[in-house]
C-alpha positions, 0 to 999 in steps of 0.5 A: 500500500503506497505511503500517504503523502500530505499536501504541500500546504500541510508541509509548509505549515507544519511544526518541526515535531510534526514534520519529523514524525511524518518524515520518519514514517516516510523513510521507514516505509519507502527507504531501506536502511537507517533513517537520514534523520539519525545521521551522526559522525559516529554512524555516518558510515552506515549510510549508502551514499555517493550519487545525486539520485540517492538525494532525489529518492529521499526527497521524493520519499518524504515530500509532496511531488511539487515541493520535492521538484522545487527542492531538487531544481534548487539543488541542481541549480546550486550545482549539487549534481555538478559537485558529484560529477566534479568528484568523478573527474577529480578521482580520475585526475588523482589516478592519472597523477599516480601513473605520472608519479610512477612513470617519473620516479624510476627515471629520477632514481636512475638519474640519481645513480648516473650522477653518483656514478660519474660524480668524479667528472667534476673534480680537481683531480680529473680537471673537469674534463667530462664536466659537460656530461655531468652537467647534463645529467645533474640538470636533468636529474634536478628537473626530473626530481622537481616534476616527480615531486609535483606529481606526487604532491598532486596525487596526495592532495587530490586523494586527500580532497577526494577522501575528506570526511563524510560528516561536515563537522569531522576534522579536516585532513592535516595536509589540507589544513596546512596548505601550501606548506604540506607540499614537498615542493614548497620546501625548495621555494623556502630554501631558494628565498633563504639563499637569496637573502644570504647574498643580500637579494631577499627584497623582491622575489614574489612572496605571493599569497601562499601564507594566506592559504593556511586556512584563513579562507574559512572559519577553521582558524582562530589564532592570527598574527597582527596582520590577520594571517593565520598562525602556521604553527603545527600545534595551532593547526592540530587544535584549531578545528576542535574550537570552531567550524570546519570548512566543510561546515562553512561550505554546507551552511552557505550552500543551504542558505543559497538553496533556501533563498532559491526555493523561496524565489521559486515559491514566489513564482509559483504563487504568482502563477496559481494565485494562491497564498504560499508560506515561505520555506520553513527552517525545519525543512532546510534542516531536513534537506541538510540531514539528507545531504549529509547522510547521502554524501552530498555534503562531502561533494560540496566539501570536495568542491570547496577544497578543489577550488581552494587547491586550484588557487593555491597551485596557481599562486605557488606556480607564480612564486616559482617563476618569480623566484627563478627570475630573481635567481637568473638575474642575481646569481652566476650559473655554473656554466658561466663560472666554468666558462669564464673562471675555469676556462672549461671549453667543453672539448675535454681540456684538462684544467689545473688548480692554481694554474688555470683557476684560483680560489676565488673561482672555486668560491664562485663555483660553490655558490653557483652549485647551491643555486644550480640545484634549486634552479633545477628543482624549481624548473622541474616543479614550476611547469608541472605545478602550473599544469596541474593547477590549470587542470584543477581549475578546468575541472572546477569550471566544467565539473560535468564535462568528462575531462579525465579518464583513468586507465585502471579498468583497461586501456590507457589514460585519457586527458586533455591535449594541454595536459603536458606533464607526460611530455615533461617526463618523456624528455627526461626518459630520453636522457636516461636512455642515452646514458644508461648503455654508456654507464654499463660500458664504463662498468664493463671496463672497471669490472670485466664481464659486468656489462648488461644490455648487449643482447644476443641473437635471441634477444636475451641479455648477454651476461657474464657473472664471474666478476660480479659482485665487484670488490669495491675495495680494490676498485676505488672508482666504484666506491660509491656503490659500496654500502651495507645492504646485501643483494638477495641474488648476488650477495654483494653489499651495496648502498641503498641507491643501488638496491631495489626491493632487495636486489642490486641494480644489475641483478634487478635488470637481469631478473626482469629480462628473464621474466621473473621477479628479481626478489624471488629469482635464484642467484644470477651467479648460479649455474641454475639461474635459467633453470626454473625447476632447480631447487638450488638457491644461492644468496640470502633471502629477503623473506622466506616466502617468494613471490609466485611466478604467476604474479609477474606481469610480462607487460610491464615487467613488474611484480604484482606481489611485492612492488607495492609503491611503484606498480599499481597493477595491469589492466591486461592482467586484470589486477589493480592495487588499492587501499580502502579509500580506493575501493570505496571510490570504485564502489561509489563510482560504479554502483549507480544501479545498486547491483554492483557486488562487492566481495571482501576477504576478511583476514588482513583485509577487512580485519587486522586478524592474522590468517585463521585467527578469531576477530575476538581478541578477548572475552570476559564475563561481566555477569553470569548472563553477560559477556564482554567481547573485545574485537580486533582492529578493522579497516574503516573504509571497507567496513563502511562499504559493508554497512552502506552497500547491501550487495557486499559479502565477506569471502573467507577461509577463516574457520571462526565464522560465528566470531566473524558474524559477531564482529560484523554485528557488533559494528552494526552490519545487518544480516551479518550471517547472510553476508559471510561466506566460508570457503574451505581449504583447497577450494576456490573462492570462485565457487562462492562468488559465482553462486552469489552473482548467479543469485543476484542476476536471477538467472541460475538456470542458464548458468554453465559449469566448468570441467571442475564443476564450478558454475559460470555465467556466460550469458551476462557480464556481472559487475563486481569487485573482489578485494583480497590481500593475497595475490594467490587468491586473485590469480586463481584461474577460476576467479580470473575466469569470472566475467566482469570481475574487477580484482583488487590487491589490497594494500594499506601502503599505497600512496 
């Protein structure tokens, strides 16, 4: 029986208590889950959220049609629907920036190796003979580092914005509170200003508006200096939001005020057309709309829009400051090239320059000063255009929130972005330098350590490797002293510095392992005769861990390991596995679950819960009385738990035998029908069996399902939309799991940047 809806006149003339009684009854009759009227900071994770349609459904469920339409139109015209679209664009930009960071970070690391390997090119003993090569590498390294950090900052800040708290009264993330000082590139700007002051050139290099972005655009700061600039001390930042309103609350209040004014304008127009008297929009209906906006994620979308606008202004101002300081450095200091040319007589053709003959101590002092500013110049030249590029795209998203500007390639294919997004081109320029000097470094390494060269391929396209002289004895080869360190390579057992070790293997063994199509961390020693024999049990050299990465975790498309390369590899669309944390999974569900049919499968141990494999989530249990027992539960991932609480099509698929304890754990945290949502899988059984069964019931077409030779039911007539989240690469690589059509597999990791 349809819920009886009162007239618009009754609603507008109702008092707060009467209206709340009606609204509660309407929610109970028309909406699944908890009532938005009861939303608080503590229970907000229990509510389904993430789309404008949910807000519309709640308004239609509680208001007469004419009032609901007026309210919905006001929300749309105030940009609420566009705010949800803005978030989708920002999520895609966040992923594109992550891919840019992952592309540039290895280049920066390799350029750092080149600069260390050839650092003797510019010293007094070698007479600056090879200074041209060294200068090119150093300049490229600093510029690449600047661009890398700009991409990293962009990734971190856009992720912070996308993951602002759902409740407007919750504390603002620290990195957003401390803008622009939370940006890593800001430290170089401060260093440049300090050095300029040190030479008496600190009066005109563009202070800009950076200091004001430390929070004074909102009411979340209280302690100010005499000129009204918010305090920048860390303690003040940590305590300030407990005393006053957050920016999210300020933005929501301003939005609701505008919506109320717009509704009253609509109602005045309605009155003119109908000739009837119409009461103004009462405050308790505005409060009703506010509760719906908070519960359904609309207030979060408004906060994201607010933070995005602010972030765009910060980046634009910061890019201007970078350019201004660079102009001052160029005008007021001597470049290294100029000092080498004018004071050292370096001509670039390899003429030896001798100390106290070709140049004096004054020239050396000039060179030292020049190198300080040279480093800062390179960093700023790298981060300035990258920062401006990101600022332009942030501002484009703000101006055109509903236009699909960015598309991330996580689900398959490449990233798509505007033609004026040049960050990828900056990275490509640095890659050319790396590709030119990499073979030169190995040729020189071959001269120092005969047989050590890697990179000259044989007729079969495989690397020609000689291992007799590796690892090198850096004690008897002084020119390789910079390779020496305390970290042991798990493959060749050599001791190297941290710069030359990657995931437990030295730079040479790492390259060989990747060329051989296996994870370098798990490969047998390159010095072993069995290096090419994968069936040999012989393993030479120490192990980084007792458990090696499975061969199936190796991605042949990117030559990366899905299992152990946590920070530098986010997965492969061809292999069908991506890496993400709880926030990434929440974002994925909110973006794709537009119809309510998106199915989520979560592993329990070390994914949803912090329990070790097979352990009970009940940490301890003690009796309060004979009839009551108090239980303490293990820690959990709040983002994944929010999915279970708000998303009805979520299932826990676990091998943990403590099923009853898991059900108690979920029920304790407010999960309804917990016993229905826990699916146990026995040892040796594929999790695909449970997932296919759930998907079959969800589509209602079990009768037409097929079966594999092993008896596992498959769904060939349709492509179910689902995601499987597990911390075990072996579970994700299971052949039967991989065969499920339309299943997105996510390798769960809490250390993803």
